C-alpha positions in Angstrom: 6.5 -9.3 -20.9 6.5 -12.9 -20.7 3.9 -15.2 -21.0 4.5 -18.0 -19.5 1.7 -21.9 -19.0 3.7 -23.8 -17.0 5.2 -23.9 -13.2 8.6 -24.8 -14.3 8.6 -21.9 -16.7 7.0 -19.5 -14.3 9.7 -20.4 -11.7 12.3 -19.8 -13.9 11.1 -16.4 -15.3 11.1 -15.3 -11.3 14.2 -16.4 -10.2 16.3 -12.9 -10.6 13.4 -11.5 -8.9 13.0 -10.9 -4.9 9.6 -9.0 -4.5 6.9 -9.9 -7.3 4.0 -7.9 -7.2 1.1 -10.3 -8.0 -2.3 -9.6 -9.7 -4.3 -12.3 -9.7 -7.6 -12.3 -12.3 -9.7 -15.1 -14.2 -8.5 -13.1 -17.4 -11.5 -11.3 -19.8 -9.4 -8.2 -18.6 -11.1 -4.3 -18.5 -10.2 -1.3 -17.1 -10.6 -2.3 -13.8 -8.0 -4.8 -14.2 -5.7 -3.0 -15.7 -6.0 -0.3 -12.8 -4.6 -2.9 -10.2 -1.6 -3.7 -12.7 -0.5 -0.2 -12.9 -0.9 0.0 -9.2 1.2 -3.0 -8.2 4.0 -1.7 -11.1 5.7 0.2 -8.1 5.1 -2.0 -5.0 7.6 -4.9 -6.4 10.6 -5.6 -8.6 8.8 -7.1 -11.0 4.9 -6.9 -12.0 2.9 -10.4 -12.4 -0.5 -10.9 -13.6 -2.5 -14.4 -13.4 -4.5 -15.7 -15.7 -6.8 -18.8 -14.4 -10.5 -19.5 -14.6 -10.7 -21.0 -11.6 -13.9 -24.4 -11.6 -13.6 -24.3 -7.5 -15.3 -21.2 -7.3 -18.2 -22.0 -9.4 -21.2 -23.6 -8.6 -23.0 -26.0 -10.3 -25.4 -23.4 -12.1 -22.5 -20.7 -12.7 -21.4 -19.5 -15.8 -17.6 -21.6 -15.7 -18.1 -23.2 -19.3 -19.5 -20.0 -20.6 -16.9 -17.4 -18.9 -15.6 -15.7 -21.3 -11.6 -17.0 -22.7 -9.7 -13.7 -24.3 -6.6 -14.5 -23.3 -4.5 -12.9 -26.9 -6.4 -9.9 -26.2 -5.9 -10.1 -22.0 -2.3 -10.5 -22.8 -1.7 -7.0 -25.0 -3.4 -4.7 -22.4 -1.2 -6.2 -19.8 1.6 -5.3 -21.8 0.5 -2.0 -22.5 -0.2 -1.7 -19.2 3.5 -2.7 -18.2 2.9 -6.0 -16.8 6.4 -7.9 -16.9 5.4 -11.6 -16.9 2.1 -13.2 -17.0 1.4 -16.6 -15.8 -1.9 -18.3 -17.8 -1.8 -21.8 -17.0 -3.8 -24.8 -18.2 -6.2 -26.3 -15.6 -4.3 -29.6 -16.3 -1.2 -27.7 -15.2 -2.7 -26.1 -12.3 -5.1 -28.9 -10.9 -2.6 -32.2 -12.5 -4.9 -34.0 -9.9 -8.1 -33.7 -7.7 -7.3 -30.5 -5.9 -8.8 -32.5 -2.5 -7.1 -30.1 -0.5 -9.2 -27.2 0.3 -9.0 -24.0 2.1 -12.1 -23.6 4.3 -12.4 -20.3 5.9 -14.3 -20.0 8.9 -17.9 -19.9 8.8 -17.9 -15.9 10.3 -16.1 -14.0 7.5 -18.3 -16.7 4.6 -21.6 -17.7 6.4 -23.2 -14.2 5.2 -23.4 -11.9 2.0 -22.0 -13.6 -1.1 -21.3 -17.0 0.9 -24.9 -17.3 1.9 -25.8 -17.5 -2.1 -22.7 -19.0 -3.1 -22.1 -21.9 -1.4 -18.7 -22.8 -1.8 -17.5 -19.6 -2.9 -15.0 -18.7 -0.8 -13.4 -22.2 -0.3 -12.5 -22.3 -4.1 -11.4 -18.7 -3.9 -8.8 -19.5 -0.9 -8.0 -22.2 -2.2 -6.6 -20.9 -5.6 -5.7 -17.6 -4.4 -3.2 -19.3 -2.1 -2.3 -21.6 -4.8 -0.8 -18.5 -7.0 0.4 -16.3 -4.5 2.6 -19.7 -3.3 3.7 -20.2 -7.2 3.9 -16.4 -8.0 6.2 -15.8 -5.1 4.4 -13.2 -4.0 5.5 -10.0 -1.8 2.2 -8.5 -2.6 -0.9 -9.4 -3.9 -3.5 -6.4 -5.2 -6.9 -7.2 -5.8 -10.2 -4.9 -6.3 -12.2 -3.6 -4.2 -15.4 -4.2 -5.8 -15.1 -7.8 -4.3 -15.3 -6.5 -1.1 -15.9 -9.8 1.1 -13.3 -11.7 -1.1 -10.9 -9.2 -0.4 -11.8 -9.5 3.5 -11.4 -13.3 3.4 -8.0 -13.1 1.3 -6.3 -10.6 3.9 -7.6 -12.5 6.8 -6.3 -16.4 5.5 -3.0 -14.4 4.9 -2.6 -12.8 8.1 -3.6 -16.1 10.0 -1.2 -18.5 7.6 1.7 -15.9 8.5 2.1 -15.6 4.8 4.9 -12.6 3.9 2.8 -10.9 1.6 1.1 -7.3 1.9 -2.8 -7.7 0.5 -3.7 -4.5 -1.4 -6.8 -3.3 -2.2 -7.7 -1.2 -5.1 -10.5 0.9 -5.9 -13.3 -0.2 -8.0 -13.4 2.0 -11.5 -16.4 2.3 -12.8 -18.0 3.2 -16.5 -19.5 6.8 -17.3 -23.4 5.5 -16.0 -21.5 4.4 -12.4 -21.7 0.4 -13.4 -18.9 -1.3 -11.4 -16.6 -2.7 -14.2 -16.7 -6.4 -14.3 -16.3 -9.4 -16.6 -19.8 -10.1 -16.3 -21.1 -6.8 -18.0 -20.3 -8.7 -20.9 -23.2 -10.4 -20.2 -25.6 -7.9 -20.2 -28.0 -6.6 -23.4 -28.6 -3.3 -24.6 -31.6 -2.7 -22.5 -29.9 -3.9 -19.4 -27.0 -2.4 -19.4 -29.0 1.2 -19.5 -30.7 0.0 -16.3 -27.2 -1.3 -14.9 -26.2 1.8 -13.3 -29.5 1.4 -10.3 -27.9 -1.2 -8.5 -25.2 1.8 -7.6 -27.6 4.7 -7.8 -29.5 2.4 -4.5 -26.2 2.7 -2.7 -25.8 5.9 -3.2 -28.8 7.1 -2.1 -28.7 4.4 1.1 -25.4 5.7 2.0 -26.5 9.2 1.5 -29.6 8.4 4.5 -26.9 7.1 6.5 -24.5 9.9 5.6 -27.6 12.4 6.9 -27.9 10.6 10.2 -30.3 7.5 9.5 -29.3 4.2 11.8 -32.6 2.4 10.7 -30.8 0.3 8.7 -32.9 -2.8 8.2 -35.3 -0.2 6.5 -32.9 1.1 4.4 -31.9 -2.1 3.2 -35.3 -2.9 2.5 -36.1 -0.3 0.6 -33.2 -0.4 -1.3 -34.3 -4.2 -2.4 -37.8 -2.9 -3.3 -36.3 -0.2 -5.4 -34.6 -2.9 -7.8 -37.1 -5.6 -8.1 -39.4 -2.5 -9.2 -36.5 -1.8 -11.6 -36.7 -5.3 -12.8 -33.8 -6.8 -10.9 -33.7 -9.8 -8.3 -31.8 -8.8 -5.2 -29.8 -11.3 -3.2 -28.9 -8.7 -0.4 -28.3 -5.2 0.5 -26.5 -4.5 3.6 -25.1 -2.3 6.1 -21.7 -3.6 7.0 -19.1 -2.3 9.0 -15.7 -2.4 7.0 -13.5 -4.3 9.2 -15.3 -8.1 9.1 -18.6 -6.8 7.8 -20.4 -8.1 11.2 -23.5 -5.8 12.1 -22.3 -2.4 12.3 -21.8 -0.8 15.7 -21.7 2.8 16.8 -18.6 4.3 15.9 -17.8 1.9 13.0 -16.7 2.7 9.5 -19.2 1.3 7.5 -20.0 -0.1 3.7 -22.8 -1.0 1.9 -22.8 -3.5 -0.2 -25.2 -5.6 -2.9 -25.6 -8.2 -4.9 -28.7 -8.8 -7.6 -29.5 -10.2 -10.6 -30.8 -8.1 -14.0 -32.0 -10.7 -16.3 -29.6 -13.7 -16.4 -26.1 -11.3 -14.8 -25.8 -11.6 -11.6 -23.4 -8.4 -10.6 -22.2 -7.3 -6.8 -21.6 -3.5 -5.7 -20.1 -1.9 -2.6 -19.6 2.3 -1.3 -17.4 2.4 1.4 -18.9 5.4 3.6 
């Protein structure tokens, strides 16, 4: 496996290939990331993972400075997963001047859910993803479904810019307790980790009620949030939405339930497709 840190070295490494399959990450990798790499492997002629902690998508009270940087361990895991090439630029390399050009996704995609509680987040995500996809010459890009709204926004960005890239979603990997794998799970203490599976359990119960025919979505959402609060969580939202655009569901729509909540000082997200 080759590891490069500069844009010229990346271009040289990619020169022999025509169909890179790319997995963008912020590092501090876990089995969920590695599953995306293995999923990408047959989808291109070279498998590329990027590792870059993107300042643009962190708010003023987010954890940019404390976000774990574990490059050596990440690269060892990526090599074992069959990755061919790692692009791990410094901030100076990737943003050599202030990034005054930004991608601003439309409000109808981002005013709700994550965008409501993390202003500017999706602009930062779209800007860095646009740059990463361009620099890696991606023809396939694999993103995890855990970040469901992010995946939807990126798909629409790629489509509207006519980028010749197939955006593929990878299923969420979970711990034995049902907790969605996330780099931020490492912030949980032992007591919080024991309680963390309650987020997924709340979504499962909500989904079962919908499957049983309950269409009182507002009451179901409120009940799930009350349940989380009673378990020590501080929920931002629990929502039943249609899968294709995360708008309010209409009869016959394929649905997804989504949630974001804080447990102690750690904010976690999860979702479940119905």
